GUBAZA-338611 format. One record per residue: residue in one letter; residue number from 1; z, y, x of N, C-alpha, C in turn. Coordinates in steps of 0.2 Angstrom, whole numbers. Last residue first. Example, Ala and Ser with C-alpha at 12.3 -4.5 7.8 and 13.67 -1.06 7.14 Angstrom:
BEGIN
+---+-----+-------+---------+--------+-------+----------+---------+-------+---------+--------+
! r !   k !  n.up ! n.north ! n.east ! ca.up ! ca.north ! ca.east !  c.up ! c.north ! c.east !
+---+-----+-------+---------+--------+-------+----------+---------+-------+---------+--------+
! s !   2 !    35 !     -11 !     64 !    36 !       -5 !      68 !    39 !       0 !     64 !
! a !   1 !    39 !     -28 !     66 !    39 !      -22 !      62 !    39 !     -16 !     66 !
+---+-----+-------+---------+--------+-------+----------+---------+-------+---------+--------+
This chain:
BEGIN
+---+-----+-------+---------+--------+-------+----------+---------+-------+---------+--------+
! r !   k !  n.up ! n.north ! n.east ! ca.up ! ca.north ! ca.east !  c.up ! c.north ! c.east !
+---+-----+-------+---------+--------+-------+----------+---------+-------+---------+--------+
! g ! 126 !   -15 !     146 !      6 !   -15 !      153 !       7 !    -9 !     155 !      2 !
! s ! 125 !   -17 !     133 !      7 !   -21 !      138 !      12 !   -18 !     142 !     11 !
! r ! 124 !    -5 !     128 !      1 !    -7 !      125 !       9 !   -12 !     131 !     12 !
! r ! 123 !    -9 !     133 !    -13 !    -1 !      134 !      -8 !    -3 !     132 !     -2 !
! r ! 122 !   -21 !     127 !    -14 !   -19 !      133 !     -14 !   -13 !     136 !     -9 !
! r ! 121 !   -17 !     112 !    -13 !   -22 !      114 !     -10 !   -20 !     123 !    -10 !
! y ! 120 !    -8 !     111 !    -26 !    -6 !      111 !     -19 !   -11 !     112 !    -13 !
! r ! 119 !   -18 !     117 !    -37 !   -10 !      118 !     -35 !    -8 !     119 !    -28 !
! e ! 118 !   -26 !     105 !    -35 !   -28 !      112 !     -34 !   -21 !     115 !    -32 !
! r ! 117 !   -19 !      95 !    -41 !   -22 !       94 !     -33 !   -25 !     101 !    -30 !
! e ! 116 !   -11 !      91 !    -51 !   -12 !       96 !     -50 !   -15 !      98 !    -44 !
! p ! 115 !   -12 !      74 !    -50 !   -15 !       77 !     -57 !   -16 !      86 !    -56 !
! y ! 114 !   -17 !      69 !    -34 !   -12 !       70 !     -38 !   -15 !      76 !    -44 !
! v ! 113 !   -31 !      57 !    -31 !   -28 !       64 !     -32 !   -22 !      64 !    -36 !
! l ! 112 !   -30 !      44 !    -38 !   -34 !       46 !     -30 !   -31 !      52 !    -29 !
! d ! 111 !   -21 !      35 !    -46 !   -25 !       40 !     -46 !   -26 !      42 !    -37 !
! f ! 110 !   -19 !      22 !    -55 !   -21 !       22 !     -49 !   -25 !      29 !    -47 !
! d ! 109 !   -15 !      18 !    -69 !   -10 !       24 !     -62 !   -14 !      25 !    -56 !
! h ! 108 !   -17 !      10 !    -76 !   -16 !        9 !     -70 !   -14 !      12 !    -66 !
! s ! 107 !    -9 !      10 !    -94 !   -13 !       15 !     -89 !   -12 !      13 !    -81 !
! g ! 106 !     0 !       2 !   -102 !    -7 !        4 !    -103 !   -13 !       8 !   -100 !
! t ! 105 !    11 !      -2 !    -97 !    10 !        5 !     -99 !     3 !       7 !   -101 !
! i ! 104 !     7 !     -16 !    -93 !    15 !      -14 !     -97 !    14 !      -7 !    -99 !
! p ! 103 !    -4 !     -19 !    -88 !    -3 !      -22 !     -95 !     3 !     -19 !    -97 !
! w ! 102 !    -4 !      -8 !    -76 !    -9 !       -8 !     -82 !    -8 !     -12 !    -90 !
! l ! 101 !     7 !     -11 !    -69 !     6 !       -7 !     -73 !     1 !      -6 !    -79 !
! v ! 100 !     3 !     -25 !    -66 !    11 !      -25 !     -68 !    10 !     -17 !    -72 !
! l !  99 !   -10 !     -27 !    -60 !    -5 !      -33 !     -64 !     1 !     -32 !    -69 !
! f !  98 !   -15 !     -14 !    -56 !   -18 !      -18 !     -60 !   -15 !     -24 !    -63 !
! h !  97 !    -4 !      -9 !    -46 !    -7 !       -5 !     -53 !   -13 !      -9 !    -57 !
! h !  96 !     4 !     -19 !    -41 !     8 !      -17 !     -45 !     3 !     -12 !    -50 !
! m !  95 !    -9 !     -26 !    -34 !    -3 !      -31 !     -39 !     0 !     -25 !    -44 !
! l !  94 !   -12 !     -16 !    -27 !   -15 !      -19 !     -31 !   -13 !     -22 !    -38 !
! d !  93 !     0 !     -17 !    -18 !    -2 !      -11 !     -22 !    -7 !     -13 !    -27 !
! s !  92 !     1 !     -29 !    -14 !     6 !      -28 !     -17 !     4 !     -20 !    -21 !
! k !  91 !   -10 !     -32 !     -6 !    -8 !      -37 !     -10 !    -5 !     -32 !    -18 !
! i !  90 !    -9 !     -22 !      6 !   -14 !      -21 !       0 !   -12 !     -25 !     -7 !
! l !  89 !     5 !     -26 !     10 !     4 !      -21 !       7 !    -2 !     -19 !      3 !
! a !  88 !    -1 !     -37 !     14 !     6 !      -39 !       9 !     4 !     -32 !      7 !
! l !  87 !   -10 !     -37 !     24 !   -11 !      -40 !      18 !    -6 !     -40 !     11 !
! g !  86 !    -3 !     -31 !     34 !    -9 !      -26 !      30 !    -9 !     -29 !     23 !
! l !  85 !     7 !     -40 !     38 !     9 !      -35 !      32 !     4 !     -31 !     32 !
! i !  84 !    -2 !     -51 !     42 !     3 !      -52 !      37 !     4 !     -44 !     34 !
! m !  83 !    -8 !     -43 !     52 !   -12 !      -43 !      48 !    -7 !     -47 !     43 !
! s !  82 !     3 !     -41 !     61 !     0 !      -34 !      58 !    -5 !     -36 !     52 !
! w !  81 !     7 !     -52 !     64 !    11 !      -49 !      59 !     8 !     -42 !     57 !
! v !  80 !    -5 !     -55 !     73 !    -3 !      -59 !      65 !     1 !     -56 !     61 !
! a !  79 !    -1 !     -46 !     85 !    -8 !      -47 !      79 !    -8 !     -50 !     73 !
! a !  78 !     9 !     -52 !     89 !    10 !      -45 !      85 !     3 !     -43 !     80 !
! q !  77 !     2 !     -63 !     93 !    11 !      -63 !      88 !    11 !     -59 !     84 !
! m !  76 !    -4 !     -60 !    103 !    -6 !      -63 !      97 !    -1 !     -63 !     91 !
! p !  75 !    -6 !     -44 !    112 !    -1 !      -51 !     109 !    -3 !     -52 !    104 !
! g !  74 !   -24 !     -43 !    116 !   -16 !      -42 !     114 !   -13 !     -45 !    113 !
! i !  73 !   -35 !     -49 !    115 !   -34 !      -43 !     122 !   -25 !     -40 !    120 !
! s !  72 !   -44 !     -55 !    108 !   -39 !      -60 !     111 !   -38 !     -55 !    117 !
! t !  71 !   -53 !     -51 !     99 !   -55 !      -50 !     103 !   -51 !     -53 !    109 !
! a !  70 !   -48 !     -56 !     85 !   -55 !      -57 !      88 !   -56 !     -57 !     95 !
! l !  69 !   -32 !     -51 !     87 !   -36 !      -58 !      85 !   -43 !     -60 !     87 !
! v !  68 !   -37 !     -37 !     86 !   -34 !      -40 !      90 !   -35 !     -48 !     93 !
! a !  67 !   -44 !     -35 !     75 !   -49 !      -35 !      79 !   -45 !     -38 !     85 !
! v !  66 !   -34 !     -40 !     65 !   -41 !      -45 !      66 !   -43 !     -42 !     71 !
! g !  65 !   -25 !     -30 !     67 !   -24 !      -37 !      68 !   -29 !     -42 !     69 !
! l !  64 !   -32 !     -19 !     63 !   -30 !      -20 !      69 !   -28 !     -27 !     70 !
! v !  63 !   -34 !     -22 !     48 !   -41 !      -21 !      55 !   -39 !     -22 !     61 !
! l !  62 !   -21 !     -23 !     45 !   -26 !      -28 !      44 !   -32 !     -28 !     49 !
! l !  61 !   -18 !      -8 !     47 !   -14 !      -15 !      51 !   -18 !     -20 !     51 !
! p !  60 !   -27 !       0 !     39 !   -27 !        0 !      47 !   -26 !      -7 !     50 !
! v !  59 !   -24 !      -6 !     26 !   -31 !       -6 !      28 !   -30 !      -8 !     35 !
! g !  58 !   -11 !      -4 !     25 !   -12 !      -10 !      25 !   -19 !     -10 !     27 !
! w !  57 !   -10 !      11 !     18 !    -8 !        8 !      26 !    -8 !       0 !     28 !
! y !  56 !   -17 !       9 !      4 !   -19 !       12 !      11 !   -15 !      11 !     18 !
! g !  55 !    -4 !       2 !     -2 !   -10 !       -1 !       0 !   -13 !       1 !      6 !
! h !  54 !     2 !      15 !     -5 !     6 !       10 !       0 !     1 !       5 !      3 !
! h !  53 !    -7 !      29 !     -7 !    -5 !       22 !      -9 !    -2 !      19 !     -4 !
! i !  52 !    -8 !      46 !     -9 !    -8 !       40 !      -3 !    -3 !      34 !     -4 !
! r !  51 !   -18 !      56 !    -15 !   -12 !       52 !     -18 !   -14 !      46 !    -11 !
! f !  50 !   -20 !      74 !    -12 !   -23 !       67 !     -12 !   -16 !      60 !    -11 !
! g !  49 !   -16 !      86 !     -8 !   -17 !       84 !     -15 !   -20 !      77 !    -15 !
! r !  48 !   -14 !      87 !      5 !   -19 !       92 !       4 !   -21 !      89 !     -6 !
! t !  47 !    -4 !      80 !     10 !   -10 !       78 !      10 !   -16 !      80 !      8 !
! w !  46 !     8 !      89 !     10 !     5 !       88 !      15 !    -2 !      84 !     16 !
! r !  45 !     7 !      92 !     -3 !     5 !       99 !       0 !     4 !      95 !      8 !
! a !  44 !     9 !      80 !    -10 !     5 !       82 !     -10 !     1 !      90 !     -6 !
! v !  43 !    25 !      77 !     -8 !    20 !       73 !      -2 !    13 !      77 !     -4 !
! y !  42 !    33 !      85 !    -15 !    35 !       84 !      -8 !    28 !      82 !     -3 !
! r !  41 !    28 !      85 !    -27 !    31 !       92 !     -24 !    32 !      91 !    -16 !
! a !  40 !    26 !      71 !    -29 !    20 !       75 !     -29 !    24 !      83 !    -25 !
! t !  39 !    36 !      60 !    -33 !    34 !       63 !     -25 !    29 !      70 !    -25 !
! d !  38 !    36 !      60 !    -47 !    41 !       64 !     -43 !    41 !      64 !    -35 !
! r !  37 !    23 !      59 !    -52 !    26 !       64 !     -54 !    33 !      65 !    -48 !
! t !  36 !    16 !      48 !    -46 !    12 !       53 !     -47 !    16 !      61 !    -50 !
! a !  35 !    26 !      40 !    -44 !    24 !       42 !     -38 !    21 !      49 !    -40 !
! q !  34 !    42 !      39 !    -53 !    34 !       38 !     -54 !    32 !      42 !    -49 !
! v !  33 !    57 !      30 !    -58 !    54 !       34 !     -53 !    46 !      32 !    -53 !
! k !  32 !    67 !      23 !    -65 !    61 !       27 !     -67 !    60 !      31 !    -62 !
! f !  31 !    74 !      12 !    -57 !    75 !       21 !     -56 !    71 !      25 !    -61 !
! g !  30 !    67 !       3 !    -65 !    74 !        3 !     -64 !    77 !      11 !    -63 !
! f !  29 !    54 !       6 !    -64 !    54 !        3 !     -71 !    63 !       4 !    -71 !
! r !  28 !    50 !      10 !    -50 !    46 !       11 !     -56 !    51 !      10 !    -62 !
! f !  27 !    62 !       1 !    -43 !    61 !       10 !     -42 !    56 !      12 !    -48 !
! l !  26 !    56 !     -11 !    -46 !    66 !       -8 !     -47 !    63 !       0 !    -47 !
! v !  25 !    43 !     -12 !    -41 !    45 !      -12 !     -49 !    53 !     -10 !    -52 !
! t !  24 !    45 !     -11 !    -28 !    40 !       -5 !     -32 !    43 !      -4 !    -40 !
! v !  23 !    52 !     -23 !    -24 !    55 !      -16 !     -26 !    52 !     -11 !    -28 !
! a !  22 !    44 !     -30 !    -28 !    48 !      -32 !     -33 !    53 !     -26 !    -31 !
! e !  21 !    32 !     -29 !    -19 !    32 !      -28 !     -30 !    37 !     -27 !    -30 !
! f !  20 !    37 !     -34 !     -9 !    36 !      -27 !     -11 !    36 !     -24 !    -15 !
! l !  19 !    40 !     -48 !    -13 !    45 !      -45 !     -12 !    45 !     -36 !    -11 !
! l !  18 !    25 !     -50 !    -13 !    30 !      -51 !     -22 !    37 !     -45 !    -19 !
! a !  17 !    23 !     -48 !      0 !    18 !      -44 !      -5 !    23 !     -43 !    -12 !
! l !  16 !    28 !     -58 !      8 !    31 !      -49 !       6 !    28 !     -47 !      1 !
! a !  15 !    22 !     -70 !      0 !    29 !      -68 !       0 !    29 !     -61 !      1 !
! i !  14 !    10 !     -66 !      6 !    11 !      -68 !      -2 !    18 !     -67 !     -4 !
! a !  13 !    11 !     -68 !     19 !     7 !      -61 !      16 !    10 !     -60 !      8 !
! w !  12 !    17 !     -81 !     19 !    21 !      -74 !      22 !    18 !     -69 !     19 !
! p !  11 !     3 !     -88 !     15 !    10 !      -89 !      11 !    16 !     -82 !     15 !
! l !  10 !    -5 !     -82 !     25 !    -7 !      -81 !      18 !     1 !     -84 !     15 !
! i !   9 !    -2 !     -86 !     40 !    -3 !      -80 !      38 !    -3 !     -79 !     29 !
! y !   8 !    -3 !     -99 !     40 !     3 !      -96 !      42 !     1 !     -88 !     39 !
! t !   7 !   -16 !    -103 !     38 !   -11 !     -107 !      36 !    -3 !    -103 !     36 !
! f !   6 !   -23 !     -93 !     45 !   -23 !      -92 !      41 !   -18 !     -95 !     36 !
! t !   5 !   -20 !    -100 !     59 !   -18 !      -94 !      58 !   -18 !     -92 !     50 !
! l !   4 !   -25 !    -113 !     56 !   -18 !     -114 !      59 !   -16 !    -106 !     56 !
! a !   3 !   -38 !    -109 !     56 !   -36 !     -113 !      52 !   -28 !    -111 !     50 !
! l !   2 !   -40 !    -105 !     69 !   -40 !     -100 !      66 !   -37 !    -101 !     57 !
! m !   1 !   -37 !    -116 !     77 !   -32 !     -111 !      77 !   -34 !    -105 !     72 !
+---+-----+-------+---------+--------+-------+----------+---------+-------+---------+--------+
């Protein structure tokens, strides 16, 4: 069962990661959207200046899927798709920063905080 699960999960995760990355590249290079620059004014005040990469959302999805599969106490198909989406989000984020941005722009832009974090923290606190 475990081998069958991984032969099902990995191809889907890779395919979705490539799809997510294609959309991300379209926005970054096609529409010239940069998360650090263009989302900071909307998102940073809610995250106290911390950047939320899409790969971060993949971690709890992956852990949830693994936990449900390991304990067999939930819907197995939902657990498998949770793992697929989690892996795809993590892979897409890593591909974007380290295989796409770094070679093309010279910077991986994997910032943990927005450049002007202190401004957002001060605005929110007072």
